[in-house]
C-alpha positions in Angstrom: 22.1 2.8 -11.8 24.8 0.3 -11.0 24.2 2.0 -7.6 20.9 0.9 -7.4 21.4 -2.3 -8.4 23.6 -3.8 -6.4 22.5 -1.6 -3.3 18.6 -2.8 -4.2 17.7 -3.5 -0.2 18.6 -0.6 0.6 16.9 1.5 -1.8 13.9 -0.5 -1.2 14.0 0.6 2.6 14.4 4.3 1.6 11.6 4.3 -0.6 9.3 2.7 2.1 10.5 4.5 4.6 9.2 8.1 2.4 6.1 6.3 1.9 5.2 5.9 5.4 6.5 9.6 6.5 4.0 10.8 3.6 1.5 8.4 4.3 -0.4 11.0 6.8 -1.1 13.5 4.5 -1.8 11.4 1.2 -4.5 9.8 3.3 -6.3 12.9 4.1 -4.8 13.5 7.5 -2.4 15.8 7.6 -3.3 17.2 10.3 -0.9 18.8 13.3 0.2 17.0 16.2 0.3 18.3 19.3 2.5 17.1 22.2 0.4 16.4 24.9 1.9 19.7 27.2 0.7 22.0 23.8 -2.7 19.7 24.0 -2.9 20.7 27.9 -2.7 24.2 26.7 -5.3 23.9 24.2 -7.6 22.2 26.5 -7.1 24.9 29.2 -7.1 28.2 27.1 -9.5 27.3 24.2 -11.7 25.1 25.8 -10.3 22.5 23.4 -13.0 19.0 22.8 -10.4 16.2 23.1 -12.4 13.2 21.3 -11.2 9.5 22.2 -11.5 7.1 19.1 -10.6 4.0 20.5 -12.3 1.0 21.1 -14.7 0.4 24.2 -12.5 -1.7 26.2 -9.6 0.9 25.5 -11.3 4.1 26.9 -12.7 1.8 30.0 -9.5 1.1 31.0 -8.9 5.0 31.0 -9.3 7.8 29.6 -8.6 11.7 29.2 -10.9 13.6 32.0 -13.2 15.6 29.9 -12.8 13.6 27.0 -15.7 12.2 24.8 -15.9 8.8 23.2 -16.7 8.0 19.7 -14.8 4.8 18.2 -13.5 5.3 14.7 -15.7 2.9 13.5 -18.8 5.2 14.7 -17.3 8.5 13.7 -19.0 9.2 10.7 -22.3 7.9 11.9 -22.0 10.0 15.3 -21.1 13.2 13.5 -23.9 15.2 14.4 -23.1 14.4 18.2 -20.3 17.0 17.8 -21.2 19.4 15.5 -21.9 22.5 17.8 -18.1 22.0 18.6 -16.9 22.8 14.6 -15.6 25.8 15.2 -13.5 24.7 18.6 -10.5 23.1 18.7 -10.9 19.4 18.5 -7.9 17.3 19.5 -8.5 13.1 18.7 -6.7 10.8 20.6 -6.2 6.9 20.5 -3.6 4.6 21.6 -0.6 5.1 19.8 -1.6 8.1 17.1 -2.4 5.6 14.2 -6.4 5.8 14.4 -6.5 9.7 15.3 -5.0 10.2 11.7 -7.5 8.7 9.9 -10.2 10.6 12.3 -8.9 14.4 11.6 -8.9 13.5 7.7 -12.9 12.7 8.3 -13.5 15.7 10.9 -11.6 18.0 8.3 -13.7 16.2 5.8 -17.2 17.2 7.8 -16.2 20.7 8.4 -14.2 20.9 11.3 -12.0 23.7 11.3 -9.2 23.3 13.8 -8.5 19.4 14.1 -5.5 18.1 16.0 -4.2 14.6 16.0 -2.7 14.2 19.9 1.1 12.5 19.2 1.6 9.4 20.5 -2.2 9.1 21.8 -2.8 8.1 25.5 0.9 6.0 25.3 2.5 9.5 25.3 -0.1 11.1 27.4 0.7 8.7 29.8 4.6 8.9 29.8 4.3 12.8 30.0 2.8 12.0 34.1 -0.1 12.9 33.1 -4.0 11.6 34.6 -6.5 9.7 33.4 -9.4 8.9 34.6 -12.3 5.7 34.4 -14.9 7.9 35.1 -17.7 8.8 32.1 
């Protein structure tokens, strides 16, 4: 107990760090993360749907070729547009990987079986030297 009192700041940092690591599981996301290379394989081998949940301005500046665009805020209302893809793998991407975790949780609750989050989002995609397009 004396150690905790003398090192309260370090203990607080450790506890908050652990909480941040557990947050995706607690918040209902918990989807598997895919590296850009793994995502590319899934797209090519299993015809995975890529769903981009970024805002329209972000989408317009460049997105993964063949991706569909539904912003995170619209996802629940527009879920019927992607119902036909429930049996296919769905890879969700955003700018850095944060919003996609929330979208994964929504899709899982909606009955989608194979939901994945693109690790690092579009930033990770670009770091892997993979292409973006501005065509719809």
